[in-house]
Residue frames relative to the residue before (quaternion, step in Angstrom):
aa qw qx qy qz dx dy dz
M 1.0000 0.0000 0.0000 0.0000 0.00 0.00 0.00
R 0.2879 -0.7701 0.5523 0.1381 3.51 -0.77 1.09
L 0.3667 -0.7275 0.5432 0.2032 3.57 -1.05 0.96
S 0.4826 -0.6626 0.4898 0.2968 3.50 -1.09 0.71
K 0.6720 -0.5052 0.3655 0.3996 3.52 -1.28 0.32
E 0.6294 0.5507 -0.3365 0.4328 3.59 1.07 -0.75
I 0.6614 0.4958 -0.3100 0.4698 3.58 0.99 -0.85
K 0.6387 0.5217 -0.3282 0.4607 3.58 1.00 -0.79
A 0.6532 0.5058 -0.3183 0.4649 3.57 0.96 -0.82
A 0.6454 0.5163 -0.3210 0.4625 3.58 1.02 -0.85
L 0.6548 0.4995 -0.3186 0.4692 3.61 0.93 -0.84
F 0.6381 0.5322 -0.3261 0.4508 3.57 0.99 -0.81
V 0.6558 0.5039 -0.3056 0.4718 3.59 0.99 -0.86
L 0.6591 0.5119 -0.3136 0.4530 3.61 0.94 -0.91
I 0.6497 0.5064 -0.3198 0.4682 3.56 1.00 -0.85
G 0.6407 0.5268 -0.3213 0.4569 3.60 1.02 -0.78
I 0.6494 0.5073 -0.3163 0.4700 3.56 0.99 -0.89
F 0.6425 0.5334 -0.3177 0.4492 3.56 0.99 -0.90
L 0.6732 0.4866 -0.2919 0.4742 3.57 0.92 -0.90
F 0.6234 0.5374 -0.3359 0.4579 3.57 1.07 -0.74
L 0.6568 0.5086 -0.3091 0.4630 3.60 0.96 -0.88
I 0.6395 0.5178 -0.3289 0.4634 3.54 1.00 -0.85
G 0.6814 0.4867 -0.2911 0.4627 3.60 0.90 -0.92
F 0.6486 0.5231 -0.3209 0.4503 3.58 0.95 -0.84
N 0.6856 0.4698 -0.2875 0.4760 3.58 0.88 -0.90
F 0.6127 0.5458 -0.3503 0.4517 3.56 1.11 -0.65
L 0.6687 0.4912 -0.2997 0.4710 3.55 0.98 -0.86
N 0.7052 0.4376 -0.2593 0.4939 3.60 1.13 -0.60
G 0.5751 -0.6364 0.3603 0.3666 3.57 1.25 0.18
T 0.6353 0.4883 -0.3451 0.4887 3.59 1.17 0.30
S 0.2300 -0.7693 0.5839 0.1192 3.52 -1.26 0.34
L 0.4820 -0.6692 0.4860 0.2893 3.56 -1.09 0.73
F 0.7211 0.4576 -0.2416 0.4607 3.55 1.17 -0.53
K 0.6959 0.3992 -0.2728 0.5310 3.57 1.26 -0.01
S 0.4383 -0.6789 0.5215 0.2740 3.56 -1.05 0.78
E 0.2412 -0.7773 0.5696 0.1144 3.58 -1.15 0.63
S 0.3730 -0.6952 0.5677 0.2350 3.53 -1.26 0.52
E 0.2829 -0.7517 0.5753 0.1546 3.55 -1.02 0.84
L 0.0418 -0.8139 0.5783 -0.0371 3.54 -0.68 1.15
Y 0.2699 -0.7588 0.5771 0.1356 3.54 -1.32 0.38
A 0.0042 0.7579 -0.6523 -0.0126 3.52 -1.33 0.47
V 0.2444 -0.7723 0.5755 0.1127 3.57 -1.06 0.83
F 0.0508 -0.7970 0.6017 -0.0163 3.56 -0.88 1.05
E 0.5405 -0.6036 0.4740 0.3447 3.54 -1.28 0.44
Q 0.7747 -0.0903 0.0620 0.6227 3.58 1.09 -0.73
V 0.1507 -0.7965 0.5846 0.0346 3.55 -1.09 0.84
E 0.1251 0.8261 -0.5396 0.1036 3.59 0.99 0.80
G 0.7804 0.2845 -0.2446 0.5002 3.57 -0.77 1.10
L 0.6194 0.5284 -0.3575 0.4574 3.64 1.22 -0.25
Q 0.0735 -0.8060 0.5873 -0.0006 3.58 -0.93 0.93
S 0.5950 -0.5452 0.4465 0.3866 3.53 -1.28 0.43
G 0.7462 0.3483 -0.2889 0.4883 3.56 -0.97 0.87
T 0.4672 0.6665 -0.4551 0.3611 3.60 1.28 -0.09
Q 0.5229 -0.6655 0.4411 0.2985 3.56 -1.01 0.83
V 0.2402 -0.7104 0.6437 0.1525 3.51 -1.28 0.64
T 0.0897 -0.8325 0.5467 -0.0048 3.59 -0.68 1.11
V 0.1524 -0.7180 0.6661 0.1329 3.48 -1.43 0.35
N 0.8255 -0.0926 0.0009 0.5568 3.58 -0.49 1.26
G 0.7400 -0.4210 0.2148 0.4785 3.58 1.02 0.82
L 0.6294 0.5201 -0.3380 0.4682 3.61 1.27 -0.21
T 0.4170 -0.7114 0.5080 0.2489 3.58 -0.86 1.01
V 0.0239 -0.8194 0.5717 -0.0347 3.60 -0.71 1.13
G 0.8122 -0.0007 0.0092 0.5833 3.59 1.23 -0.04
K 0.3029 -0.7394 0.5680 0.1971 3.55 -1.30 -0.31
V 0.5557 -0.5853 0.4775 0.3472 3.54 -1.31 0.40
K 0.2588 -0.7935 0.5354 0.1294 3.58 -0.74 1.04
S 0.8079 -0.1106 0.0983 0.5705 3.60 0.87 -0.85
I 0.1590 -0.7496 0.6371 0.0838 3.51 -1.32 0.56
N 0.1989 0.7837 -0.5599 0.1808 3.57 -0.67 1.09
F 0.5958 -0.5567 0.4374 0.3791 3.53 -1.34 0.28
L 0.4792 -0.5914 0.5515 0.3413 3.52 -1.28 0.44
P 0.5832 -0.5861 0.4115 0.3834 3.62 -1.02 0.64
S 0.8537 0.0356 -0.0785 0.5136 3.56 -0.94 1.03
S 0.6677 0.4346 -0.3048 0.5219 3.61 1.01 0.78
T 0.4191 -0.6849 0.5332 0.2665 3.53 -1.30 0.40
R 0.4861 0.6466 -0.4424 0.3871 3.58 1.24 0.07
I 0.4045 -0.7320 0.5141 0.1905 3.53 -1.18 0.72
L 0.2101 -0.7524 0.6156 0.1041 3.53 -0.97 1.04
V 0.1128 -0.7858 0.6073 0.0298 3.56 -0.74 1.13
T 0.1480 -0.7753 0.6113 0.0580 3.53 -0.82 1.10
F 0.0917 0.7945 -0.5927 0.0949 3.57 -0.81 1.01
S 0.3258 -0.7426 0.5612 0.1656 3.51 -1.24 0.57
V 0.0860 -0.7724 0.6279 0.0406 3.52 -1.20 0.69
R 0.6573 -0.5046 0.3794 0.4116 3.54 -1.25 0.34
N 0.4945 -0.6986 0.4433 0.2664 3.53 -0.99 0.94
D 0.6396 0.5545 -0.3353 0.4135 3.60 1.18 -0.39
L 0.5168 0.6293 -0.4241 0.3963 3.58 1.28 0.02
K 0.1510 -0.8015 0.5767 0.0472 3.57 -0.77 1.04
F 0.1789 0.7689 -0.5845 0.1877 3.53 -0.03 1.38
A 0.5302 -0.6148 0.4770 0.3369 3.53 -1.33 0.27
K 0.6339 -0.5414 0.3968 0.3842 3.56 -1.26 0.35
S 0.6331 0.5452 -0.3289 0.4401 3.59 1.22 -0.41
S 0.3961 0.7006 -0.4938 0.3293 3.61 1.23 0.14
I 0.3510 -0.7627 0.5196 0.1586 3.55 -1.04 0.83
A 0.2728 -0.7151 0.6223 0.1643 3.54 -1.10 0.86
E 0.0795 -0.8304 0.5513 -0.0126 3.55 -0.36 1.28
L 0.2657 -0.7407 0.6006 0.1415 3.53 -0.90 1.03
Y 0.0746 0.8163 -0.5629 0.1057 3.58 -0.55 1.15
E 0.4529 -0.6616 0.5355 0.2652 3.51 -1.38 0.23
P 0.2698 -0.8114 0.4921 0.1634 3.63 -0.26 1.19
G 0.8066 -0.0044 0.0177 0.5909 3.62 1.16 -0.39
L 0.6990 -0.4696 0.3273 0.4287 3.53 -1.32 0.08
I 0.8078 0.1758 -0.0738 0.5578 3.58 0.99 -0.81
G 0.5111 0.6870 -0.3964 0.3313 3.59 1.20 0.35
G 0.5372 -0.6198 0.4206 0.3878 3.60 1.21 0.16
K 0.5923 -0.5429 0.4497 0.3900 3.56 -1.23 -0.64
A 0.0893 -0.7686 0.6315 0.0497 3.53 -1.29 0.46
I 0.3890 -0.6978 0.5520 0.2388 3.54 -1.33 0.23
A 0.0691 -0.7690 0.6353 0.0162 3.49 -0.98 0.96
I 0.3003 -0.7402 0.5743 0.1790 3.54 -0.97 0.87
I 0.2175 -0.7412 0.6249 0.1135 3.54 -0.84 1.08
P 0.2447 -0.8416 0.4596 0.1439 3.58 -0.02 1.26
A 0.1139 -0.7337 0.6652 0.0789 3.49 -1.28 0.65
Y 0.2573 -0.7889 0.5460 0.1156 3.56 -0.94 0.85
D 0.2274 0.7284 -0.6092 0.2157 3.50 -0.54 1.30
L 0.3162 -0.8006 0.4782 0.1744 3.60 -0.21 1.29
E 0.6392 0.5354 -0.3435 0.4322 3.61 1.11 -0.51
N 0.7645 0.2435 -0.1462 0.5788 3.62 1.17 -0.51
S 0.0161 0.8392 -0.5414 0.0484 3.56 0.58 1.13
L 0.5358 -0.6307 0.4697 0.3075 3.51 -1.19 0.66
A 0.0578 -0.7905 0.6097 -0.0017 3.57 -1.00 0.94
S 0.6319 -0.5373 0.3954 0.3945 3.54 -1.22 0.48
G 0.7568 0.3405 -0.2817 0.4816 3.57 -0.96 0.96
D 0.5210 0.6345 -0.4219 0.3848 3.62 1.24 -0.06
T 0.3155 -0.7135 0.5963 0.1893 3.52 -1.27 0.58
L 0.2664 -0.7933 0.5327 0.1260 3.55 -0.63 1.15
P 0.5448 -0.5636 0.4884 0.3835 3.60 -1.17 0.48
S 0.1974 -0.8030 0.5573 0.0755 3.57 -1.03 0.77
R 0.0397 0.7618 -0.6466 -0.0036 3.48 -1.34 0.41
V 0.3356 -0.7263 0.5679 0.1933 3.56 -1.27 0.47
K 0.2582 -0.7564 0.5852 0.1371 3.57 -0.81 1.04
P 0.4485 -0.6969 0.4750 0.2959 3.62 -0.66 1.01
G 0.3629 -0.7342 0.5371 0.2020 3.54 -0.97 0.91
L 0.7199 -0.4331 0.3182 0.4392 3.50 -1.37 0.07
T 0.6567 0.5067 -0.3168 0.4600 3.57 0.96 -0.81
D 0.6368 0.5181 -0.3343 0.4629 3.59 1.05 -0.75
V 0.6530 0.5108 -0.3162 0.4613 3.56 0.96 -0.87
I 0.6579 0.5069 -0.3102 0.4626 3.56 0.93 -0.92
G 0.6546 0.5131 -0.3126 0.4587 3.55 0.99 -0.86
T 0.6530 0.5178 -0.3119 0.4562 3.57 1.01 -0.82
E 0.6948 0.4635 -0.2748 0.4763 3.55 1.02 -0.80
I 0.6767 0.5085 -0.3014 0.4389 3.57 1.01 -0.78
E 0.5940 0.6102 -0.3740 0.3674 3.59 1.02 -0.72
P 0.7095 0.4073 -0.3008 0.4902 3.69 0.74 -0.83
L 0.6093 0.5463 -0.3553 0.4518 3.56 1.12 -0.63
Q 0.6427 0.5170 -0.3166 0.4684 3.54 1.00 -0.81
K 0.6387 0.5264 -0.3243 0.4581 3.56 1.03 -0.81
K 0.6679 0.4905 -0.2987 0.4733 3.59 0.94 -0.90
L 0.6340 0.5298 -0.3319 0.4551 3.58 1.03 -0.77
G 0.6358 0.5232 -0.3255 0.4647 3.56 1.04 -0.78
E 0.6550 0.4982 -0.3137 0.4737 3.58 0.98 -0.85
L 0.6377 0.5298 -0.3262 0.4541 3.58 1.03 -0.78
L 0.6560 0.5017 -0.3157 0.4672 3.57 0.96 -0.83
I 0.6294 0.5261 -0.3351 0.4635 3.59 1.04 -0.75
N 0.6658 0.4949 -0.3025 0.4694 3.58 0.94 -0.90
A 0.6432 0.5158 -0.3284 0.4609 3.58 1.00 -0.78
D 0.6473 0.5104 -0.3228 0.4650 3.57 0.98 -0.81
T 0.6393 0.5186 -0.3224 0.4674 3.59 1.04 -0.80
L 0.6541 0.5168 -0.3128 0.4553 3.57 0.97 -0.87
I 0.6579 0.5032 -0.3148 0.4635 3.57 0.93 -0.87
S 0.6406 0.5175 -0.3273 0.4635 3.57 0.99 -0.80
S 0.6527 0.5102 -0.3167 0.4619 3.58 0.97 -0.86
L 0.6475 0.5152 -0.3218 0.4602 3.57 0.98 -0.81
N 0.6434 0.5212 -0.3242 0.4575 3.57 1.01 -0.77
V 0.6546 0.4991 -0.3143 0.4730 3.56 1.11 -0.70
V 0.6994 0.4808 -0.2726 0.4531 3.58 0.91 -0.97
L 0.7424 0.3910 -0.2194 0.4978 3.55 0.86 -0.98
D 0.1820 -0.7717 0.6018 0.0958 3.56 -0.48 1.18
D 0.7568 -0.3740 0.2615 0.4680 3.56 -1.30 -0.09
Q 0.6648 0.5039 -0.3142 0.4533 3.59 0.93 -0.87
A 0.6594 0.5031 -0.3125 0.4630 3.58 0.97 -0.85
Q 0.6400 0.5184 -0.3288 0.4622 3.57 1.03 -0.77
Q 0.6377 0.5172 -0.3263 0.4684 3.57 1.04 -0.77
S 0.6431 0.5142 -0.3201 0.4686 3.59 1.02 -0.82
L 0.6456 0.5183 -0.3185 0.4616 3.55 1.02 -0.82
N 0.6451 0.5085 -0.3173 0.4739 3.57 0.99 -0.82
K 0.6387 0.5197 -0.3256 0.4647 3.58 1.03 -0.82
A 0.6490 0.5193 -0.3166 0.4570 3.58 0.99 -0.87
M 0.6485 0.5115 -0.3157 0.4671 3.56 0.98 -0.83
T 0.6318 0.5262 -0.3269 0.4660 3.57 1.06 -0.76
E 0.6555 0.5037 -0.3087 0.4705 3.57 0.99 -0.86
V 0.6263 0.5255 -0.3391 0.4654 3.57 1.02 -0.76
S 0.6449 0.5150 -0.3180 0.4666 3.56 0.99 -0.85
T 0.6454 0.5115 -0.3177 0.4700 3.61 1.01 -0.83
T 0.6367 0.5312 -0.3222 0.4566 3.57 1.01 -0.85
I 0.6512 0.5077 -0.3161 0.4670 3.56 0.95 -0.84
T 0.6343 0.5245 -0.3288 0.4631 3.57 1.03 -0.79
N 0.6505 0.5098 -0.3116 0.4689 3.58 1.00 -0.87
L 0.6376 0.5228 -0.3272 0.4617 3.56 1.00 -0.81
N 0.6370 0.5171 -0.3286 0.4678 3.56 1.01 -0.76
T 0.6393 0.5215 -0.3221 0.4644 3.58 1.04 -0.80
V 0.6556 0.5053 -0.3033 0.4721 3.57 0.95 -0.93
S 0.6419 0.5240 -0.3220 0.4579 3.55 0.99 -0.85
A 0.6508 0.5029 -0.3215 0.4693 3.59 0.97 -0.80
A 0.6464 0.5136 -0.3226 0.4630 3.59 1.00 -0.82
L 0.6485 0.5093 -0.3155 0.4695 3.58 0.96 -0.84
S 0.6278 0.5352 -0.3338 0.4561 3.54 1.03 -0.78
K 0.6495 0.5039 -0.3197 0.4712 3.60 0.97 -0.82
I 0.6483 0.5184 -0.3226 0.4548 3.58 0.96 -0.88
L 0.6578 0.5105 -0.3095 0.4592 3.56 0.95 -0.89
I 0.6379 0.5219 -0.3300 0.4601 3.56 1.03 -0.76
K 0.6773 0.4907 -0.2956 0.4615 3.58 0.96 -0.92
Q 0.7615 0.3623 -0.1833 0.5053 3.57 0.99 -0.87
E 0.2913 0.7906 -0.5023 0.1944 3.56 1.19 0.34
S 0.6613 0.5086 -0.3181 0.4504 3.59 0.91 -0.90
N 0.6588 0.5032 -0.3125 0.4637 3.61 0.97 -0.86
I 0.6429 0.5168 -0.3231 0.4638 3.54 0.98 -0.83
N 0.6467 0.5087 -0.3212 0.4689 3.57 0.96 -0.84
Q 0.6422 0.5199 -0.3212 0.4627 3.57 1.04 -0.84
T 0.6314 0.5355 -0.3271 0.4557 3.57 1.03 -0.80
F 0.6682 0.4815 -0.3019 0.4802 3.56 0.92 -0.86
D 0.6171 0.5296 -0.3498 0.4652 3.59 1.07 -0.67
N 0.6470 0.5132 -0.3168 0.4666 3.57 1.00 -0.86
L 0.6397 0.5180 -0.3226 0.4672 3.56 0.99 -0.81
A 0.6402 0.5175 -0.3237 0.4664 3.55 1.01 -0.80
Q 0.6543 0.5025 -0.3104 0.4723 3.59 0.99 -0.87
A 0.6357 0.5215 -0.3255 0.4669 3.58 1.01 -0.81
S 0.6315 0.5253 -0.3284 0.4663 3.57 1.03 -0.75
V 0.6330 0.5173 -0.3267 0.4743 3.57 1.05 -0.81
N 0.6569 0.5125 -0.3121 0.4565 3.59 0.95 -0.87
L 0.6410 0.5181 -0.3172 0.4692 3.56 1.00 -0.82
N 0.6336 0.5188 -0.3303 0.4694 3.56 1.03 -0.76
Q 0.6466 0.5125 -0.3225 0.4640 3.58 1.00 -0.81
I 0.6424 0.5120 -0.3217 0.4708 3.58 0.99 -0.86
S 0.6426 0.5253 -0.3156 0.4599 3.54 0.99 -0.86
D 0.6459 0.5054 -0.3191 0.4749 3.57 1.02 -0.84
S 0.6436 0.5234 -0.3260 0.4535 3.59 0.98 -0.84
L 0.6587 0.5069 -0.3019 0.4670 3.57 0.97 -0.87
S 0.6596 0.5084 -0.3116 0.4575 3.54 1.00 -0.81
Q 0.6865 0.4663 -0.2811 0.4819 3.58 1.15 -0.65
A 0.5762 0.5925 -0.3831 0.4126 3.63 1.18 -0.43
N 0.5156 -0.6364 0.4801 0.3142 3.56 -1.30 0.56
L 0.0589 -0.8412 0.5374 -0.0007 3.56 0.50 1.22
K 0.6207 0.5600 -0.3525 0.4206 3.55 1.04 -0.71
G 0.6613 0.4967 -0.3089 0.4697 3.58 0.99 -0.86
M 0.6423 0.5223 -0.3267 0.4559 3.55 1.00 -0.85
V 0.6513 0.5053 -0.3168 0.4691 3.57 0.94 -0.84
T 0.6384 0.5277 -0.3313 0.4519 3.59 1.01 -0.79
E 0.6613 0.5001 -0.3032 0.4697 3.58 0.96 -0.89
F 0.6422 0.5147 -0.3249 0.4660 3.56 1.02 -0.80
E 0.6454 0.5081 -0.3254 0.4684 3.59 0.98 -0.76
T 0.6352 0.5232 -0.3338 0.4597 3.60 1.04 -0.79
A 0.6600 0.5025 -0.3051 0.4678 3.58 0.95 -0.94
A 0.6502 0.5093 -0.3191 0.4649 3.59 0.95 -0.82
S 0.6395 0.5210 -0.3270 0.4612 3.59 1.03 -0.76
S 0.6479 0.5131 -0.3173 0.4649 3.57 1.02 -0.85
L 0.6518 0.5131 -0.3112 0.4638 3.55 0.97 -0.87
N 0.6330 0.5220 -0.3300 0.4669 3.57 1.02 -0.76
S 0.6358 0.5265 -0.3313 0.4569 3.60 1.04 -0.79
I 0.6471 0.5180 -0.3164 0.4614 3.58 0.99 -0.91
L 0.6747 0.4895 -0.2983 0.4650 3.58 0.88 -0.92
K 0.6339 0.5259 -0.3330 0.4590 3.55 1.05 -0.73
S 0.6390 0.5175 -0.3196 0.4709 3.59 1.02 -0.84
M 0.6475 0.5131 -0.3190 0.4646 3.58 1.00 -0.85
E 0.6534 0.5052 -0.3224 0.4625 3.60 0.97 -0.77
Q 0.6959 0.4577 -0.2734 0.4811 3.60 1.08 -0.67
G 0.5502 -0.6539 0.3743 0.3600 3.62 1.29 0.02
E 0.4554 0.6766 -0.4555 0.3569 3.58 1.18 0.36
G 0.7771 0.3035 -0.2419 0.4955 3.56 -1.10 0.74
S 0.7025 -0.4778 0.3318 0.4100 3.54 -1.33 0.27
I 0.6750 0.4843 -0.3022 0.4674 3.56 0.90 -0.95
G 0.6459 0.5195 -0.3292 0.4523 3.59 1.01 -0.78
K 0.6588 0.4894 -0.3142 0.4774 3.58 0.99 -0.82
L 0.6259 0.5417 -0.3357 0.4495 3.55 1.03 -0.77
L 0.6799 0.4868 -0.2822 0.4702 3.55 1.05 -0.79
H 0.8075 0.3180 -0.1404 0.4765 3.59 0.94 -0.86
D 0.6963 0.4423 -0.2795 0.4915 3.68 1.17 -0.44
D 0.3155 -0.7811 0.5126 0.1662 3.60 -0.43 1.23
A 0.6077 0.5714 -0.3611 0.4170 3.61 1.06 -0.67
L 0.6490 0.5089 -0.3171 0.4682 3.55 0.96 -0.90
Y 0.6413 0.5165 -0.3199 0.4687 3.55 1.00 -0.80
N 0.6664 0.5002 -0.3119 0.4565 3.60 0.94 -0.88
N 0.6456 0.5112 -0.3236 0.4660 3.60 0.99 -0.84
L 0.6545 0.5090 -0.3131 0.4631 3.53 0.94 -0.84
E 0.6452 0.5117 -0.3155 0.4715 3.55 1.03 -0.76
A 0.6581 0.5042 -0.3114 0.4645 3.63 0.98 -0.85
S 0.6401 0.5198 -0.3241 0.4637 3.57 1.03 -0.85
T 0.6420 0.5240 -0.3174 0.4610 3.53 0.96 -0.84
K 0.6552 0.5144 -0.3109 0.4576 3.55 1.02 -0.82
E 0.6559 0.5018 -0.3148 0.4680 3.63 0.98 -0.83
V 0.6221 0.5287 -0.3438 0.4639 3.59 1.01 -0.75
E 0.6410 0.5181 -0.3272 0.4622 3.57 0.96 -0.83
L 0.6606 0.4983 -0.3165 0.4638 3.62 0.98 -0.85
L 0.6372 0.5330 -0.3276 0.4502 3.59 1.03 -0.83
I 0.6635 0.4927 -0.3060 0.4726 3.57 0.92 -0.85
K 0.6365 0.5263 -0.3251 0.4606 3.56 1.00 -0.79
D 0.6862 0.4782 -0.2894 0.4655 3.61 0.91 -0.93
L 0.6126 0.5505 -0.3419 0.4526 3.55 1.13 -0.70
K 0.6563 0.4990 -0.3092 0.4740 3.55 1.03 -0.76
E 0.7246 0.4489 -0.2565 0.4556 3.60 0.92 -0.89
H 0.8050 0.1290 -0.0460 0.5772 3.67 1.00 -0.78
P 0.0506 -0.8402 0.5393 0.0262 3.56 0.39 1.11
K 0.5986 0.5940 -0.3696 0.3902 3.65 1.14 -0.55
R 0.5719 0.6036 -0.3764 0.4085 3.54 1.19 -0.38
Y 0.7674 0.3668 -0.1710 0.4974 3.51 1.12 -0.64
V 0.7525 0.2603 -0.1734 0.5796 3.64 1.21 -0.39
H 0.0182 0.8098 -0.5839 0.0541 3.67 -0.61 1.15
F 0.1017 -0.7570 0.6432 0.0539 3.53 -1.07 0.84
S 0.0898 0.8088 -0.5710 0.1083 3.65 -0.20 1.21
L 0.1948 -0.8029 0.5572 0.0832 3.53 -0.58 1.21
F 0.7666 0.3604 -0.1826 0.4991 3.62 1.13 -0.57
G 0.6145 -0.6037 0.3472 0.3706 3.57 1.10 0.46
K 0.2334 0.7832 -0.5338 0.2172 3.54 1.02 0.83
K 0.4856 -0.6807 0.4727 0.2782 3.50 -1.00 0.88
D 0.5106 -0.6343 0.4883 0.3138 3.52 -1.21 0.71
T 0.3931 -0.6855 0.5641 0.2394 3.46 -1.09 0.83
P 0.4732 -0.6875 0.4647 0.2958 3.55 -0.83 0.86
Y 0.5214 -0.6401 0.4739 0.3064 3.52 -1.21 0.62
E 0.1065 -0.7878 0.6062 0.0231 3.47 -0.91 1.01
S 0.3771 -0.7342 0.5227 0.2132 3.46 -0.74 1.05
E 0.4818 -0.6734 0.4837 0.2835 3.51 -1.09 0.73
D 0.6384 0.5091 -0.3320 0.4723 3.53 1.18 -0.50
K 0.0648 -0.7977 0.5994 -0.0163 3.58 -0.55 1.17
N 0.2272 -0.7829 0.5691 0.1075 3.46 -0.72 1.13
């Protein structure tokens, strides 16, 4: 039996509609061949949530929002949504209203809890909560900042007004003059800095040579230090202490009048005798120079010696 063109066209349209429904439900996370569970959640406000919005679990679409309406005799919002019947969650799972993007409105995510004794069934009402979105967080953070900024602007305006009152024309002129002088000082400092930089550039070789000399001097000092550390300083110090002790003994003996030098220092008689002897020697030398014939005689005929006569007559 041959089908007419009208029947073929009708079958083609029905098949297209059927395929469209299958594709549409697939994109919305539902299936024509699987049963679904109907669940509920109550929120204080659902701004941005719409019917047909996807319901997800860990980012995977498992259902969609079916209806949004008020609870009877209340301003709270009852959200009805469906999920796949093969999901095995506990009744304590949470329906969270969140913001998937800046301009994407709101969506519902199920935070699953696993409790086999309290399994989730169709018609159950899940606990609900609202996750603050990016705009809410920004608004919460900006509000105190805006308040502080307003207070800062008020304080700045008050400070400027006070300065205008305190600073008269003469004070403002002095302040401007001071600022000008500060600017001139900074310019002079920049000039000096540039001059110093030129000097350092010109004297770079000399400066390097100076540092090299200092380094060499440091090496020499280290060598001297090593030589001193290797020398028998302990023996030298011991010998010096022995010599100092001997010298102290000699000085002590001299102070006590022992020895010739000690007697000379402490015995006045010895000093007086030495002084008298020295004086007589001087007189003898003087007389020898003045009367040499008294002491040297050449007698060929046996002439008698003339006796010595002192010039000092008492």
